[in-house]
N, CA, C and O atoms as a GROMACS GRO file, in nm:
protein
  312
    1MET      N    1   2.707   8.018   4.189
    1MET     CA    2   2.716   7.966   4.053
    1MET      C    3   2.696   8.079   3.954
    1MET      O    4   2.615   8.170   3.975
    2THR      N    5   2.770   8.072   3.849
    2THR     CA    6   2.755   8.171   3.745
    2THR      C    7   2.655   8.121   3.641
    2THR      O    8   2.617   8.004   3.641
    3VAL      N    9   2.615   8.212   3.554
    3VAL     CA   10   2.519   8.177   3.449
    3VAL      C   11   2.578   8.071   3.357
    3VAL      O   12   2.508   7.977   3.317
    4SER      N   13   2.705   8.084   3.322
    4SER     CA   14   2.766   7.986   3.233
    4SER      C   15   2.775   7.849   3.300
    4SER      O   16   2.760   7.746   3.233
    5THR      N   17   2.798   7.846   3.430
    5THR     CA   18   2.802   7.719   3.502
    5THR      C   19   2.664   7.654   3.501
    5THR      O   20   2.652   7.533   3.483
    6LEU      N   21   2.560   7.734   3.521
    6LEU     CA   22   2.424   7.682   3.518
    6LEU      C   23   2.390   7.627   3.380
    6LEU      O   24   2.330   7.520   3.368
    7ARG      N   25   2.427   7.700   3.278
    7ARG     CA   26   2.398   7.654   3.142
    7ARG      C   27   2.470   7.523   3.111
    7ARG      O   28   2.411   7.434   3.049
    8LYS      N   29   2.594   7.511   3.154
    8LYS     CA   30   2.669   7.388   3.130
    8LYS      C   31   2.604   7.271   3.203
    8LYS      O   32   2.594   7.161   3.148
    9SER      N   33   2.560   7.295   3.328
    9SER     CA   34   2.497   7.186   3.402
    9SER      C   35   2.363   7.148   3.342
    9SER      O   36   2.326   7.031   3.345
   10GLU      N   37   2.290   7.245   3.286
   10GLU     CA   38   2.163   7.215   3.221
   10GLU      C   39   2.184   7.131   3.096
   10GLU      O   40   2.103   7.044   3.064
   11GLN      N   41   2.291   7.158   3.024
   11GLN     CA   42   2.318   7.087   2.900
   11GLN      C   43   2.364   6.944   2.924
   11GLN      O   44   2.339   6.856   2.842
   12THR      N   45   2.431   6.919   3.034
   12THR     CA   46   2.488   6.786   3.056
   12THR      C   47   2.394   6.695   3.134
   12THR      O   48   2.410   6.573   3.130
   13GLU      N   49   2.295   6.751   3.204
   13GLU     CA   50   2.204   6.668   3.282
   13GLU      C   51   2.106   6.595   3.191
   13GLU      O   52   2.053   6.652   3.096
   14ARG      N   53   2.084   6.471   3.222
   14ARG     CA   54   1.988   6.388   3.148
   14ARG      C   55   1.874   6.351   3.242
   14ARG      O   56   1.895   6.338   3.362
   15PRO      N   57   1.754   6.335   3.187
   15PRO     CA   58   1.643   6.296   3.275
   15PRO      C   59   1.666   6.160   3.338
   15PRO      O   60   1.723   6.070   3.276
   16ASP      N   61   1.622   6.145   3.461
   16ASP     CA   62   1.636   6.019   3.533
   16ASP      C   63   1.501   5.948   3.531
   16ASP      O   64   1.408   5.988   3.600
   17TYR      N   65   1.492   5.841   3.452
   17TYR     CA   66   1.368   5.765   3.439
   17TYR      C   67   1.362   5.647   3.536
   17TYR      O   68   1.263   5.573   3.538
   18ALA      N   69   1.464   5.628   3.615
   18ALA     CA   70   1.473   5.510   3.702
   18ALA      C   71   1.359   5.504   3.803
   18ALA      O   72   1.305   5.396   3.827
   19GLY      N   73   1.322   5.615   3.861
   19GLY     CA   74   1.218   5.615   3.962
   19GLY      C   75   1.077   5.614   3.908
   19GLY      O   76   0.981   5.602   3.984
   20LEU      N   77   1.062   5.626   3.779
   20LEU     CA   78   0.928   5.635   3.719
   20LEU      C   79   0.871   5.500   3.679
   20LEU      O   80   0.751   5.490   3.652
   21ASN      N   81   0.952   5.398   3.673
   21ASN     CA   82   0.910   5.266   3.626
   21ASN      C   83   0.857   5.269   3.483
   21ASN      O   84   0.774   5.186   3.445
   22ILE      N   85   0.904   5.364   3.405
   22ILE     CA   86   0.868   5.374   3.263
   22ILE      C   87   0.998   5.366   3.184
   22ILE      O   88   1.088   5.448   3.203
   23PRO      N   89   1.009   5.268   3.097
   23PRO     CA   90   1.131   5.260   3.016
   23PRO      C   91   1.148   5.384   2.930
   23PRO      O   92   1.050   5.440   2.880
   24ALA      N   93   1.270   5.426   2.913
   24ALA     CA   94   1.299   5.545   2.834
   24ALA      C   95   1.251   5.529   2.691
   24ALA      O   96   1.210   5.627   2.629
   25ALA      N   97   1.255   5.408   2.638
   25ALA     CA   98   1.212   5.385   2.500
   25ALA      C   99   1.063   5.417   2.483
   25ALA      O  100   1.022   5.468   2.379
   26VAL      N  101   0.984   5.387   2.585
   26VAL     CA  102   0.840   5.417   2.578
   26VAL      C  103   0.819   5.568   2.577
   26VAL      O  104   0.737   5.619   2.501
   27THR      N  105   0.893   5.638   2.659
   27THR     CA  106   0.883   5.783   2.663
   27THR      C  107   0.922   5.844   2.530
   27THR      O  108   0.855   5.934   2.481
   28VAL      N  109   1.029   5.795   2.471
   28VAL     CA  110   1.074   5.845   2.342
   28VAL      C  111   0.972   5.814   2.233
   28VAL      O  112   0.944   5.899   2.148
   29SER      N  113   0.916   5.693   2.235
   29SER     CA  114   0.819   5.658   2.132
   29SER      C  115   0.691   5.741   2.146
   29SER      O  116   0.628   5.776   2.046
   30ARG      N  117   0.652   5.773   2.269
   30ARG     CA  118   0.536   5.861   2.289
   30ARG      C  119   0.564   6.000   2.236
   30ARG      O  120   0.479   6.061   2.172
   31ARG      N  121   0.683   6.051   2.265
   31ARG     CA  122   0.721   6.184   2.216
   31ARG      C  123   0.722   6.185   2.063
   31ARG      O  124   0.673   6.280   2.002
   32LEU      N  125   0.776   6.082   2.004
   32LEU     CA  126   0.782   6.073   1.858
   32LEU      C  127   0.641   6.066   1.800
   32LEU      O  128   0.612   6.131   1.700
   33ALA      N  129   0.554   5.988   1.861
   33ALA     CA  130   0.416   5.977   1.814
   33ALA      C  131   0.344   6.112   1.824
   33ALA      O  132   0.268   6.148   1.735
   34HIS      N  133   0.370   6.185   1.931
   34HIS     CA  134   0.310   6.317   1.948
   34HIS      C  135   0.358   6.414   1.840
   34HIS      O  136   0.278   6.488   1.782
   35LEU      N  137   0.487   6.413   1.813
   35LEU     CA  138   0.543   6.501   1.711
   35LEU      C  139   0.487   6.469   1.573
   35LEU      O  140   0.453   6.559   1.496
   36ILE      N  141   0.478   6.341   1.541
   36ILE     CA  142   0.425   6.299   1.411
   36ILE      C  143   0.278   6.339   1.397
   36ILE      O  144   0.236   6.386   1.291
   37ALA      N  145   0.201   6.320   1.504
   37ALA     CA  146   0.059   6.358   1.501
   37ALA      C  147   0.043   6.508   1.480
   37ALA      O  148  -0.042   6.552   1.401
   38GLU      N  149   0.124   6.587   1.549
   38GLU     CA  150   0.116   6.733   1.533
   38GLU      C  151   0.157   6.773   1.391
   38GLU      O  152   0.095   6.862   1.332
   39HIS      N  153   0.259   6.708   1.336
   39HIS     CA  154   0.304   6.735   1.200
   39HIS      C  155   0.192   6.704   1.100
   39HIS      O  156   0.166   6.782   1.009
   40ASP      N  157   0.127   6.589   1.118
   40ASP     CA  158   0.017   6.551   1.028
   40ASP      C  159  -0.101   6.646   1.041
   40ASP      O  160  -0.165   6.680   0.941
   41ASP      N  161  -0.131   6.689   1.163
   41ASP     CA  162  -0.240   6.784   1.184
   41ASP      C  163  -0.212   6.917   1.113
   41ASP      O  164  -0.301   6.975   1.051
   42LEU      N  165  -0.088   6.962   1.122
   42LEU     CA  166  -0.052   7.086   1.053
   42LEU      C  167  -0.064   7.069   0.902
   42LEU      O  168  -0.109   7.160   0.832
   43ASP      N  169  -0.024   6.954   0.852
   43ASP     CA  170  -0.036   6.927   0.709
   43ASP      C  171  -0.182   6.937   0.664
   43ASP      O  172  -0.211   6.997   0.560
   44LEU      N  173  -0.271   6.878   0.741
   44LEU     CA  174  -0.414   6.885   0.710
   44LEU      C  175  -0.467   7.027   0.720
   44LEU      O  176  -0.545   7.070   0.635
   45ALA      N  177  -0.425   7.100   0.822
   45ALA     CA  178  -0.471   7.238   0.839
   45ALA      C  179  -0.424   7.327   0.725
   45ALA      O  180  -0.501   7.409   0.674
   46ILE      N  181  -0.298   7.312   0.685
   46ILE     CA  182  -0.245   7.391   0.574
   46ILE      C  183  -0.322   7.358   0.446
   46ILE      O  184  -0.358   7.448   0.370
   47GLY      N  185  -0.345   7.231   0.422
   47GLY     CA  186  -0.420   7.190   0.303
   47GLY      C  187  -0.561   7.247   0.302
   47GLY      O  188  -0.609   7.292   0.198
   48ALA      N  189  -0.628   7.246   0.417
   48ALA     CA  190  -0.764   7.299   0.426
   48ALA      C  191  -0.766   7.450   0.403
   48ALA      O  192  -0.854   7.501   0.334
   49LEU      N  193  -0.670   7.519   0.460
   49LEU     CA  194  -0.664   7.664   0.440
   49LEU      C  195  -0.637   7.700   0.294
   49LEU      O  196  -0.696   7.793   0.241
   50LEU      N  197  -0.548   7.626   0.231
   50LEU     CA  198  -0.517   7.653   0.090
   50LEU      C  199  -0.635   7.618   0.000
   50LEU      O  200  -0.659   7.686  -0.099
   51ALA      N  201  -0.708   7.513   0.033
   51ALA     CA  202  -0.824   7.473  -0.046
   51ALA      C  203  -0.936   7.576  -0.034
   51ALA      O  204  -1.014   7.594  -0.128
   52ASN      N  205  -0.943   7.642   0.080
   52ASN     CA  206  -1.046   7.744   0.103
   52ASN      C  207  -1.027   7.861   0.007
   52ASN      O  208  -1.124   7.922  -0.036
   53GLY      N  209  -0.903   7.891  -0.026
   53GLY     CA  210  -0.873   7.997  -0.121
   53GLY      C  211  -0.863   8.135  -0.058
   53GLY      O  212  -0.788   8.219  -0.107
   54ASN      N  213  -0.934   8.159   0.047
   54ASN     CA  214  -0.931   8.288   0.113
   54ASN      C  215  -0.858   8.272   0.246
   54ASN      O  216  -0.920   8.261   0.352
   55CYS      N  217  -0.724   8.272   0.238
   55CYS     CA  218  -0.646   8.246   0.359
   55CYS      C  219  -0.540   8.353   0.379
   55CYS      O  220  -0.503   8.425   0.287
   56ASP      N  221  -0.494   8.361   0.501
   56ASP     CA  222  -0.392   8.457   0.541
   56ASP      C  223  -0.254   8.399   0.509
   56ASP      O  224  -0.217   8.293   0.560
   57ASP      N  225  -0.179   8.468   0.424
   57ASP     CA  226  -0.046   8.419   0.384
   57ASP      C  227   0.050   8.411   0.503
   57ASP      O  228   0.133   8.321   0.509
   58LEU      N  229   0.037   8.503   0.596
   58LEU     CA  230   0.124   8.502   0.714
   58LEU      C  231   0.095   8.378   0.799
   58LEU      O  232   0.188   8.314   0.849
   59LEU      N  233  -0.032   8.346   0.814
   59LEU     CA  234  -0.069   8.226   0.891
   59LEU      C  235  -0.015   8.100   0.824
   59LEU      O  236   0.038   8.012   0.891
   60ILE      N  237  -0.028   8.092   0.693
   60ILE     CA  238   0.023   7.977   0.619
   60ILE      C  239   0.174   7.966   0.638
   60ILE      O  240   0.226   7.857   0.660
   61SER      N  241   0.244   8.077   0.630
   61SER     CA  242   0.390   8.076   0.649
   61SER      C  243   0.429   8.028   0.788
   61SER      O  244   0.523   7.951   0.804
   62ARG      N  245   0.356   8.074   0.888
   62ARG     CA  246   0.386   8.033   1.026
   62ARG      C  247   0.359   7.884   1.047
   62ARG      O  248   0.436   7.815   1.114
   63LEU      N  249   0.250   7.836   0.990
   63LEU     CA  250   0.218   7.694   1.002
   63LEU      C  251   0.323   7.607   0.931
   63LEU      O  252   0.363   7.502   0.982
   64LYS      N  253   0.368   7.652   0.815
   64LYS     CA  254   0.470   7.577   0.742
   64LYS      C  255   0.602   7.578   0.817
   64LYS      O  256   0.674   7.478   0.820
   65LYS      N  257   0.635   7.692   0.879
   65LYS     CA  258   0.758   7.700   0.958
   65LYS      C  259   0.752   7.604   1.077
   65LYS      O  260   0.849   7.535   1.106
   66ARG      N  261   0.638   7.601   1.145
   66ARG     CA  262   0.622   7.508   1.259
   66ARG      C  263   0.632   7.364   1.212
   66ARG      O  264   0.688   7.279   1.280
   67LYS      N  265   0.575   7.337   1.094
   67LYS     CA  266   0.581   7.202   1.039
   67LYS      C  267   0.726   7.160   1.013
   67LYS      O  268   0.763   7.045   1.039
   68LEU      N  269   0.806   7.251   0.961
   68LEU     CA  270   0.948   7.222   0.939
   68LEU      C  271   1.023   7.200   1.070
   68LEU      O  272   1.110   7.114   1.079
   69GLN      N  273   0.988   7.279   1.172
   69GLN     CA  274   1.049   7.260   1.304
   69GLN      C  275   1.016   7.121   1.358
   69GLN      O  276   1.103   7.054   1.414
   70LEU      N  277   0.892   7.080   1.341
   70LEU     CA  278   0.852   6.947   1.386
   70LEU      C  279   0.927   6.839   1.310
   70LEU      O  280   0.967   6.738   1.367
   71LYS      N  281   0.945   6.860   1.181
   71LYS     CA  282   1.020   6.763   1.099
   71LYS      C  283   1.162   6.747   1.153
   71LYS      O  284   1.213   6.635   1.162
   72ASP      N  285   1.224   6.858   1.188
   72ASP     CA  286   1.359   6.853   1.246
   72ASP      C  287   1.360   6.781   1.380
   72ASP      O  288   1.451   6.703   1.408
   73GLU      N  289   1.259   6.807   1.464
   73GLU     CA  290   1.250   6.739   1.593
   73GLU      C  291   1.229   6.589   1.575
   73GLU      O  292   1.287   6.508   1.648
   74ILE      N  293   1.145   6.552   1.478
   74ILE     CA  294   1.121   6.411   1.451
   74ILE      C  295   1.251   6.342   1.408
   74ILE      O  296   1.280   6.231   1.451
   75ALA      N  297   1.327   6.409   1.324
   75ALA     CA  298   1.454   6.352   1.279
   75ALA      C  299   1.553   6.338   1.396
   75ALA      O  300   1.629   6.242   1.402
   76ALA      N  301   1.550   6.433   1.488
   76ALA     CA  302   1.641   6.428   1.601
   76ALA      C  303   1.602   6.318   1.700
   76ALA      O  304   1.690   6.252   1.756
   77VAL      N  305   1.473   6.297   1.720
   77VAL     CA  306   1.426   6.196   1.814
   77VAL      C  307   1.436   6.057   1.753
   77VAL      O  308   1.483   5.963   1.816
   78GLY      N  309   1.390   6.046   1.630
   78GLY     CA  310   1.382   5.914   1.565
   78GLY      C  311   1.508   5.881   1.500
   78GLY      O  312   1.520   5.774   1.440
   0.00000   0.00000   0.00000
């Protein structure tokens, strides 16, 4: 197999939930809940760091970037 063949097969394969006895909707809702919780936690952390006044601008930028990534993931899942 070539690398491109492996990549194509990775992109087309979907998880098989049949043997787990867990409906896919439950798995998706858990993932969505996890993403939302992480997004909210970052929001609180950013607010606390900014309220402190003595914070690292690079850290704030990284946290905000991660928060935006989570927002995109939430939109894709939900």
